[in-house]
Residue, then its C-alpha position, 0 to 999 in steps of 0.5 A: m521588243q525592239y525600240n524604234k521610236p524616232p527622235l522628235t524635233f522641238q516642234e514635234q515635241i510641242n505638237l505631241l504635247q498639244s495632241r495629248g491635251l496639254i495647253i501651251k499658251d506661248l509656243d515660242f517660250a515652250e520651244q525655248t524651254l525644251q531647248r534647255i530642258s530636255y523633253y525626257r527630263l520634263s516627262a518626270y513632271l509631265h505625267f503628274f498632269q496626265e489622266i490616271d490610267s490613260s492609255d494615250h497619255q492624255y492630260v487632265p483638263d486645264a493642264t498647262f505647260e507653265a504649270v509643269l514648268n513651275l513644278y520643275k522649278f519648285d523641285k529644283s529649288l527643293r533639291m538645292l535646299i536639301f543638297n545644302a542640308t545633307e552637306s551640313i550633315e555629311v560634314a558633321v558626321r565626318t567631323q565626329m568620326i575623325y575627332h573621336y576615333s583619332h583621339d581614342y586611337d590615333p590619326h591613322w585609325y581607319l587603317n586598323k582593320s580590327l575596328f571593323y566588322d567586315t575586313g573585306k569591305h574595309q579593304e575595299l575602302i582602303d583600296s579606294i583611298t589608296q587609288y585616289c592618293q596615288s593618282k596624278k590629280v589629288e587635293e593639295f593637302i594629299g599631295h603635300y602629305r605624299n611629298k613629305y611623308t613616307n610612313p604611313l603611306l596613306p594620310p591621317s584620317y582628317m585628310a583621308l576621310e575628306i576625299i571619300a563620298f557620303g555613301q562611302l562614309s555611311r558604309m564605313y560607319t556601318n562597318l565599325l564594330p560596337s565601341k565606346t568611341r562609336q557610341k560617342i558619335h551617334t550619341h552626339f546626334q541624339l540617335p540610337n545606333k541602329f537608327f543612325i545607320s538607317w538614316l545615314r543610308s537613306l540620306s546618302h541616297i537623297r544626297n545622290i538624287c540631288a547631286h544628279h539633278s533627278r526629281l526629288w519631289n514626291i519620290q519613293l525612297g529606295e530605303s525608308p529611314k527607320l523612325p523611332d517612337r521617341l527621341k531626346g531631341k524635338w521629334l515627331s508626334r505619335e499622330v504624325l508617326e502613325d500617319i506616316n506609317q499608314r500612308n507610305s513611310r518611303k515618301i520623301f517627307t520621311g527623309l525630310c523629317c530626319i534631316q530636320y531633326l539632325l540639323e536642329g541638333i547640329y546647329k543648336v549652339k549656333i541658334k542659341k547664340m544668335k537668339i541671345g545676341k538678338d535679345r541683347g541687341 
């Protein structure tokens, strides 16, 4: 089927929305909004205000342009909060991997293919790090290592792992063979390894949604994180777990529960100190 829809002017976009029953109280404001937020981006929120199974995309009674925009703004705020949260988790995971493997092996441990399941995937990671380190534009610390040291060719893990994305970090951890060192990492986050791997994959997906400014509110996760019945830290009640499984475990709420659990574990010392300080004051 050939796509032949013509582009619409801002005024034509407004006319289309009105013809479908969307209430627009301030036409000038609506046009200004569409000039900075594309119609297609807003359509990710517009369809939640439409009649179910409406063949001509009619909006429910009393649906307003302002209500759609408020939902868009809410989702933007939610993305900023979750992006900040996933950054904290990513940094903490990276720190634990670097620390424990560097102390149990050596600073260049990530070059040791015997530590990984799939040597092909390991080589892909090394190739990606090598390509970056040999490029013209690199982080200052990479340039310093490259100019001062010749062996090993690649920098130590506390530099190299800083330049890989969360998705690469997640796949790298998943590829690590079972060991006492790996156990130290997932134990630090109070999670069995299979759940830790599942959560990393899911949170990497959520982080990418936030980074690309896509809709986060009410999305279906591509891969739902596995939820244990119980954990060492403060976790969901059996009733909540049953409700999640009965309704839809792929909803973003599931991912947010995992984020909260990890953050409470990461910041437990900081929160405790702040509480003591407040009590003493």
